C-alpha positions in Angstrom: -36.6 20.0 -2.1 -34.0 17.3 -1.9 -30.3 18.1 -1.3 -28.3 19.1 -4.3 -26.4 16.1 -5.7 -22.7 16.2 -6.3 -20.6 14.5 -8.9 -17.2 13.3 -7.7 -14.6 11.7 -9.9 -13.1 8.6 -8.3 -9.7 9.0 -9.8 -7.2 11.5 -8.3 -4.9 13.6 -10.4 -2.0 11.2 -9.7 -4.1 8.4 -11.3 -4.2 10.3 -14.7 -0.8 9.4 -16.1 0.2 7.6 -19.2 0.8 3.8 -19.2 4.5 4.3 -19.6 4.8 6.2 -16.3 6.3 9.4 -17.9 6.4 12.4 -15.6 5.0 14.7 -18.2 1.3 15.9 -17.9 -1.3 14.3 -20.0 -2.0 16.1 -23.3 -4.4 13.8 -25.3 -7.0 11.0 -24.9 -7.2 8.3 -27.5 -10.7 7.1 -28.3 -9.8 3.5 -29.1 -12.0 0.6 -27.9 -9.0 -1.8 -28.0 -7.1 0.3 -25.4 -8.0 0.4 -21.7 -7.7 3.1 -18.9 -4.2 4.6 -18.8 -3.3 3.2 -22.2 -5.7 5.8 -23.7 -3.8 8.7 -22.0 -0.9 10.3 -23.8 1.6 12.7 -22.4 3.9 15.0 -24.5 6.6 12.2 -24.4 4.1 9.6 -25.7 3.0 11.9 -28.5 6.5 12.0 -30.0 6.4 8.4 -31.3 2.6 7.6 -31.2 0.9 6.8 -34.5 -2.8 6.0 -34.9 -5.7 6.6 -37.2 -8.2 6.7 -34.4 -9.7 9.8 -32.9 -7.7 11.8 -30.3 -9.0 14.6 -28.2 -7.2 17.0 -25.9 -7.5 16.3 -22.2 -8.9 19.7 -21.3 -11.7 19.2 -23.8 -12.4 15.7 -22.6 -12.7 16.9 -19.0 -15.1 19.6 -20.1 -17.2 17.2 -22.1 -17.4 14.8 -19.1 -18.2 17.8 -16.8 -21.0 18.9 -19.1 -22.4 15.4 -19.2 -22.3 15.0 -15.4 -24.0 18.4 -14.9 -26.8 17.3 -17.3 -27.1 13.9 -15.6 -27.3 15.5 -12.2 -29.9 18.0 -13.4 -31.9 15.1 -14.8 -31.7 13.1 -11.6 -32.5 16.1 -9.5 -35.6 16.9 -11.5 -36.6 13.3 -11.5 -36.3 12.9 -7.8 -38.0 16.3 -7.0 -40.9 15.4 -9.3 -41.3 12.0 -7.6 -41.1 13.5 -4.1 -43.8 16.0 -5.1 -46.0 13.1 -6.2 -45.3 11.1 -3.0 -46.0 14.2 -0.8 -49.4 14.4 -2.5 -50.0 10.7 -1.6 -48.7 11.4 1.9 -51.2 14.3 2.3 -54.0 11.8 1.3 -52.8 9.4 4.0 -52.8 12.2 6.5 -56.3 13.2 5.4 -57.5 9.6 5.7 -55.9 9.4 9.2 -57.5 12.8 10.2 -60.9 11.7 9.1 -60.5 8.3 10.8 -59.4 9.9 14.1 -62.2 12.5 13.8 -65.0 9.9 13.3 -63.6 7.7 16.1 -63.5 10.6 18.5 -67.0 11.5 17.5 -68.2 7.9 18.0 -66.5 7.8 21.4 -68.2 11.1 22.3 -71.6 9.7 21.2 -71.1 6.6 23.4 -70.3 8.8 26.4 -73.4 10.9 25.9 -75.4 7.7 25.4 -74.1 6.3 28.7 -74.8 9.7 30.4 -78.5 9.7 29.3 -79.0 6.2 30.6 -77.3 7.1 33.9 -79.7 10.0 34.2 -82.6 7.6 34.0 -81.1 5.5 36.7 -80.6 8.5 39.0 -84.3 9.5 38.8 -86.3 9.3 42.1 -89.0 6.7 42.0 -92.2 7.3 44.2 -94.5 4.7 45.5 -97.5 4.4 48.0 -96.9 2.2 51.0 -100.6 1.2 51.2 -100.8 0.4 47.5 -97.8 -1.9 47.8 -99.4 -3.7 50.8 -102.5 -4.2 48.8 -100.5 -5.7 45.9 -98.7 -8.0 48.3 -102.0 -9.2 49.9 -103.5 -9.9 46.5 -100.2 -11.5 45.4 -100.1 -9.2 42.4 -97.0 -7.7 40.6 -96.9 -4.1 39.4 -95.1 -4.2 36.0 -96.4 -0.9 34.5 -93.3 1.1 35.7 -90.9 -1.6 34.5 -92.6 -1.6 31.1 -92.3 2.2 30.9 -88.7 2.1 31.8 -87.9 -0.6 29.2 -89.8 1.5 26.6 -87.9 4.6 27.4 -84.5 2.8 27.3 -85.4 1.2 24.0 -86.3 4.6 22.5 -83.0 6.1 23.8 -81.0 3.2 22.4 -82.7 3.4 19.0 -82.0 7.2 18.8 -78.3 6.8 19.5 -78.0 3.7 17.3 -79.4 5.8 14.4 -77.0 8.7 15.1 -74.0 6.4 15.3 -74.9 4.4 12.2 -75.4 7.6 10.2 -71.9 8.8 11.2 -70.4 5.5 10.2 -72.2 5.6 6.8 -71.0 9.2 6.2 -67.4 8.2 7.0 -67.6 5.2 4.8 -68.8 7.4 1.9 -66.0 9.9 2.5 -63.5 7.1 3.0 -64.3 5.6 -0.4 -63.8 9.0 -2.1 -60.4 9.5 -0.3 -59.3 6.0 -1.3 -60.4 6.5 -4.9 -58.4 9.8 -5.0 -55.4 8.0 -3.5 -55.5 5.3 -6.2 -55.6 8.0 -8.9 -52.5 9.6 -7.4 -50.7 6.3 -7.3 -51.7 5.6 -10.9 -50.4 9.1 -11.9 -47.1 8.3 -10.2 -46.8 4.9 -12.1 -47.7 6.6 -15.4 -45.1 9.3 -14.9 -42.5 6.7 -14.2 -43.5 4.9 -17.5 -43.2 8.2 -19.3 -39.7 8.8 -17.8 -38.6 5.3 -18.7 -39.9 5.9 -22.2 -37.7 8.9 -22.6 -34.7 6.9 -21.5 -35.7 4.0 -23.7 -35.7 6.2 -26.8 -31.9 6.3 -26.6 -32.2 2.7 -28.0 -33.8 4.0 -31.2 -30.6 3.9 -33.4 -29.2 0.6 -32.0 -29.5 -2.3 -34.4 -31.6 -5.4 -33.8 -29.9 -8.5 -35.2 -31.4 -12.0 -35.4 -29.1 -15.1 -35.0 -30.6 -18.5 -35.9 -29.8 -21.2 -33.3 -29.4 -24.5 -35.1 -31.7 -26.5 -32.8 -34.8 -27.3 -34.9 -37.4 -29.5 -33.2 -40.1 -31.1 -35.4 -43.7 -31.4 -34.3 -46.4 -32.6 -36.7 -49.4 -31.7 -34.5 -50.5 -28.1 -34.8 -49.0 -25.5 -32.5 -51.2 -22.4 -32.0 -49.6 -21.0 -28.8 -46.2 -20.6 -27.1 -45.4 -18.9 -23.8 -42.3 -18.4 -21.6 -42.1 -18.2 -17.9 -40.8 -15.1 -16.2 -37.1 -16.1 -16.1 -37.1 -17.7 -19.5 -36.0 -21.2 -18.5 -39.3 -22.9 -19.3 -41.4 -22.8 -22.5 -44.8 -24.2 -23.0 -46.4 -24.8 -26.4 -49.6 -26.3 -27.9 -49.3 -29.7 -29.4 -52.7 -30.4 -30.8 -55.0 -30.8 -27.8 -52.0 -31.4 -25.4 -49.5 -29.0 -23.9 -45.7 -29.6 -24.1 -43.4 -28.3 -21.4 -39.8 -27.6 -22.6 -36.6 -26.9 -20.7 -35.2 -23.7 -22.3 -31.5 -23.0 -21.9 -29.5 -20.5 -24.1 -31.9 -21.0 -26.9 -31.8 -24.8 -26.8 -35.1 -26.6 -26.1 -35.6 -30.0 -24.6 -39.0 -31.6 -24.1 -39.8 -32.3 -20.4 -43.3 -33.7 -20.5 -46.7 -33.5 -22.2 -49.8 -32.4 -20.3 -53.2 -33.8 -21.1 -56.6 -32.6 -20.2 -58.1 -30.5 -23.0 -60.2 -32.3 -25.6 -59.5 -29.9 -28.5 -56.7 -27.8 -29.9 -54.8 -25.5 -27.5 -55.3 -21.9 -28.8 -53.7 -19.7 -26.1 -51.3 -20.0 -23.2 -50.0 -17.6 -20.6 -47.5 -18.1 -17.7 -48.0 -16.4 -14.3 -45.0 -14.1 -13.5 -44.9 -15.0 -9.8 -44.4 -18.8 -10.3 -44.6 -21.4 -12.9 -48.3 -21.7 -12.9 -50.0 -21.1 -16.3 -53.4 -20.9 -17.9 -54.6 -22.5 -21.1 -57.5 -21.8 -23.5 -58.8 -24.4 -25.9 -61.1 -25.1 -28.8 -63.1 -27.3 -26.4 -64.6 -24.0 -25.0 -62.7 -24.4 -21.7 -60.0 -22.6 -19.7 -57.7 -24.6 -17.3 -55.3 -23.5 -14.6 -52.1 -25.5 -14.2 -50.2 -25.4 -10.9 -46.6 -26.7 -10.8 -46.1 -29.4 -8.1 -42.4 -30.1 -9.1 -40.2 -29.7 -12.1 -41.9 -32.5 -14.0 -45.4 -32.3 -12.6 -48.3 -29.8 -13.1 -51.8 -30.2 -11.7 -54.8 -29.1 -13.8 -57.8 -27.4 -12.3 -61.3 -28.3 -13.4 -62.2 -27.1 -16.9 -64.0 -23.8 -16.8 -66.6 -23.8 -19.6 -68.5 -20.6 -19.2 -67.7 -19.7 -22.8 -69.8 -21.4 -25.5 -67.2 -21.4 -28.3 -63.4 -21.7 -28.6 -61.2 -19.5 -26.6 -59.2 -16.9 -28.6 -57.2 -14.9 -26.1 -56.4 -14.8 -22.4 -54.8 -12.0 -20.3 -53.5 -11.9 -16.7 -53.6 -8.6 -14.7 -50.3 -7.4 -13.3 -51.2 -8.5 -9.8 -52.3 -11.9 -11.3 -55.6 -11.8 -9.4 -57.7 -11.2 -12.5 -57.9 -13.1 -15.8 -59.7 -11.8 -18.9 -60.7 -14.1 -21.7 -62.2 -13.6 -25.2 -63.9 -16.2 -27.4 -65.6 -16.9 -30.7 -68.9 -16.8 -28.7 -68.5 -12.9 -29.0 -68.1 -12.4 -25.2 -65.3 -11.4 -22.9 -65.2 -13.0 -19.4 -63.7 -11.4 -16.3 -62.4 -13.9 -13.8 -60.9 -13.8 -10.3 -57.8 -15.9 -10.4 -56.8 -17.7 -7.1 -53.2 -18.7 -7.9 -52.7 -20.6 -4.6 -55.9 -22.7 -5.0 -55.5 -23.0 -8.7 -59.0 -21.8 -9.5 -61.1 -19.2 -11.4 -64.3 -17.5 -10.3 -66.4 -15.8 -12.9 -67.1 -12.1 -12.0 -68.5 -10.4 -15.1 -69.4 -11.0 -18.7 -69.1 -8.3 -21.5 -71.4 -9.0 -24.3 -71.3 -5.8 -26.5 -69.5 -7.4 -29.5 -71.5 -8.8 -32.4 -68.8 -11.1 -33.7 -65.8 -13.3 -32.7 -63.3 -11.4 -30.6 -59.8 -12.1 -31.9 -57.6 -10.0 -29.5 -57.8 -8.1 -26.2 -55.4 -5.7 -24.4 -55.2 -3.7 -21.2 -53.5 -0.3 -20.8 -50.6 0.0 -18.3 -52.8 1.3 -15.4 -55.4 -1.5 -16.3 -58.2 1.0 -16.5 -59.0 0.6 -20.2 -59.8 -2.6 -22.1 -59.7 -2.8 -25.9 -60.9 -5.6 -28.1 -61.1 -6.2 -31.9 -62.7 -8.9 -34.0 -64.3 -10.0 -37.1 -67.1 -7.3 -37.1 -64.5 -4.7 -38.2 -64.9 -2.9 -34.9 -62.6 -1.8 -32.1 -64.4 -1.7 -28.8 -63.5 0.1 -25.5 -64.4 -0.6 -21.9 -63.4 1.4 -18.9 -63.1 0.3 -15.3 -65.5 2.1 -12.9 -65.0 3.0 -9.2 -66.5 -0.4 -8.2 -63.8 -2.2 -10.3 -66.4 -3.3 -12.8 -66.0 -2.9 -16.6 -68.4 -0.5 -18.3 -68.7 -0.4 -22.1 -67.7 3.0 -23.6 -67.8 3.1 -27.4 -66.6 1.8 -30.8 -63.5 3.5 -32.1 -63.8 5.2 -35.5 -61.4 3.7 -38.1 -60.2 5.3 -41.4 -60.6 1.9 -43.2 -63.3 -0.7 -42.5 -61.2 -3.8 -41.8 -61.4 -6.7 -39.4 -58.7 -6.7 -36.7 -56.5 -9.7 -35.7 -54.3 -8.1 -33.0 -54.4 -5.1 -30.7 -51.9 -4.0 -28.0 -51.4 -1.0 -25.7 -47.9 0.6 -25.8 -48.7 3.0 -23.0 -51.8 4.2 -21.1 -53.1 6.3 -23.9 -51.9 4.6 -27.1 -52.6 1.3 -28.7 -51.7 -0.4 -32.0 -54.0 -2.4 -34.2 -53.3 -4.9 -37.0 -55.7 -5.7 -39.8 -56.2 -9.2 -41.3 -58.0 -8.8 -44.6 -56.6 -10.2 -47.8 -57.4 -7.3 -50.1 -56.8 -4.4 -47.7 -53.5 -2.5 -47.3 -51.1 -4.3 -45.0 -50.4 -2.0 -42.1 -50.3 -1.3 -38.4 -52.6 1.5 -37.3 -52.0 3.8 -34.3 -54.8 5.0 -32.0 -54.2 7.7 -29.3 -56.4 9.0 -26.5 -57.5 12.6 -27.0 -59.9 14.2 -24.5 -61.1 10.8 -23.3 -61.6 9.3 -26.8 -59.3 7.2 -28.9 -58.6 8.7 -32.3 -56.7 7.1 -35.2 -53.4 9.0 -35.9 -53.1 8.3 -39.7 -49.7 10.1 -39.8 -48.2 7.3 -37.7 -49.5 4.4 -39.7 -46.8 1.7 -40.1 -46.6 0.2 -43.7 -46.0 -3.6 -43.8 -44.9 -5.8 -46.7 -47.4 -6.4 -49.5 -46.8 -9.8 -51.0 -48.1 -11.2 -54.3 -49.5 -14.1 -52.3 -53.0 -13.4 -51.1 -53.4 -14.7 -47.5 -55.3 -13.8 -44.4 -53.6 -12.8 -41.2 -54.3 -15.2 -38.4 -55.2 -13.7 -35.0 -53.0 -16.0 -32.9 -49.4 -15.1 -31.9 -50.2 -12.0 -29.8 -48.2 -8.7 -30.1 -45.4 -8.4 -27.5 -43.9 -5.1 -26.2 -40.7 -4.9 -24.2 -40.6 -1.3 -22.9 -37.0 -1.6 -21.5 -35.7 -2.6 -24.9 -38.1 -0.3 -26.9 -39.0 -3.4 -28.9 -42.3 -4.5 -30.4 -42.8 -8.0 -31.9 -45.6 -8.4 -34.5 -46.4 -11.3 -36.7 -48.5 -10.4 -39.8 -49.3 -12.9 -42.5 -45.9 -14.3 -43.8 -43.7 -12.0 -41.8 -42.4 -11.6 -38.2 -41.6 -7.9 -37.6 -39.5 -6.1 -34.9 -40.3 -2.4 -34.5 -38.9 0.5 -32.4 -40.4 3.9 -31.5 -38.5 6.8 -33.0 -37.8 10.2 -31.6 -40.7 11.8 -33.4 -43.1 9.2 -31.8 -43.5 7.2 -35.0 -42.6 3.5 -35.3 -40.0 1.9 -37.6 -39.4 -1.7 -38.7 -35.9 -2.6 -37.6 -35.8 -6.2 -38.7 -38.1 -8.9 -40.2 -38.3 -12.6 -41.0 -40.2 -14.1 -43.9 -41.7 -17.5 -43.6 -43.4 -19.9 -46.1 -46.9 -19.8 -44.6 -49.2 -17.5 -42.5 -49.5 -20.1 -39.8 -46.7 -19.0 -37.6 -47.2 -19.1 -33.8 -44.6 -17.9 -31.3 -43.3 -15.7 -28.5 -40.3 -13.8 -27.1 -38.8 -14.5 -23.8 -39.7 -11.8 -21.2 -36.2 -10.2 -21.5 -36.5 -10.2 -25.3 -33.3 -12.2 -25.7 -34.9 -15.1 -27.7 -37.7 -15.6 -30.2 -39.3 -19.0 -30.6 -41.9 -19.9 -33.2 -43.5 -22.9 -34.9 -44.3 -22.7 -38.6 -46.9 -25.1 -40.1 -45.3 -25.7 -43.6 -42.0 -26.8 -42.0 -43.6 -28.4 -38.9 -40.6 -27.1 -36.8 -39.8 -24.9 -33.9 -37.2 -22.3 -34.8 -35.2 -20.3 -32.2 -33.5 -17.0 -32.8 -31.2 -15.0 -30.5 -32.2 -11.4 -30.5 -29.1 -9.3 -30.4 -29.8 -5.7 -29.2 -27.8 -3.0 -27.4 
């Protein structure tokens, strides 16, 4: 158990005096945001001529409130640290077990080799008999006697083969045990990561009641070519967007955009874009059936890879894994492709193709530990794949839905919960919640999020992926004519905290990674609009 934490107030008793330097002890504390430090402290002399409508609390009570808060904070920190230490100790025990197994097998293999050498030495120490007269006869006839040499070679070969078999078997057994130990270690690390996410989620829920305001930045940029995709780099100073079959790169500063250059390479409309987090490389998917990787050479120059055309129809969605070594793509050809992404060499290598869907796949999402993959599409089905011990994706099942609707967007909010958005004209406009129960995802109809129902009958388009910022407890969803911002509530349900209505359903956009800005292009106005997202 870790050492008990202590809470120590920085200020001394002498520091707690009123701003007028009276010698009387402090009696009251003024809860006024306009005042600072000692201005908020009132002694008995100050109280004689002090007038205010703001809240005032006695010093003794304030000190008690602060003490209670500190005690709760220390208890929370102490439990948090102890729980993490317990998890790390389990991981440490796995390291020790791997080390013990490794030392044991190495010692065993060294012992084998010593016995092996000993057996060969015993052969060398054997007394060899021969006949003097037989040897003379062989010399006279100029003949060589090789039988004994052949016997010795045969015996040594048999000995070597026997010990090679024993050694190989021990190595194979170790390899099998080693894989099991490594798999268990990975599970323990994933549990630690998941627990941290859960702990963060509890903290994030404090943001539930804070408002989300949207401030329009008057910086409209017109673009007459269709924009179907927008993405920001990790630090939010670069934005890329589709411009027909080209890609525009924008300088992005404080919500103001300035076009830097236009990248050419694709031969049809850009449908999806995603930046890498580690640098300003990005990946594009197009209606020309191809995926391209783009590596930044300098601020105004990107190099395109070859077009990867393993899909046979337009690309609908692309996802990068957290370590940015794997790319997942979905297409109207009904397939999902799994790629190895070499960010340094700016290339993709196809690893696996998932072909269980019967229709176009509109959206794909990975859970936080990247062990579950979910996809939805035009066949009114939600499909699940799980990653096996060999890091290959295996098809699991189709999720049961309360209403048969085709899905346009899907997104995990934690390891065991994802949200799904329908796209039909006639169906009820809503976001549905699916939670994992005993290994199976089940729709939780009590958490369904009702969206706006307009008189206008329009489809929801699949582009403009859902974004979730866990630190801000903020979910961004575009559905039909609306852009919605949602937050999770204390009861685990989700609430719309702000929304924007547009003139058409062709709205494509994205948030910056820190959720400070929203940028989107709307087809009827042919403009990029930027909003500052004001949250607490």
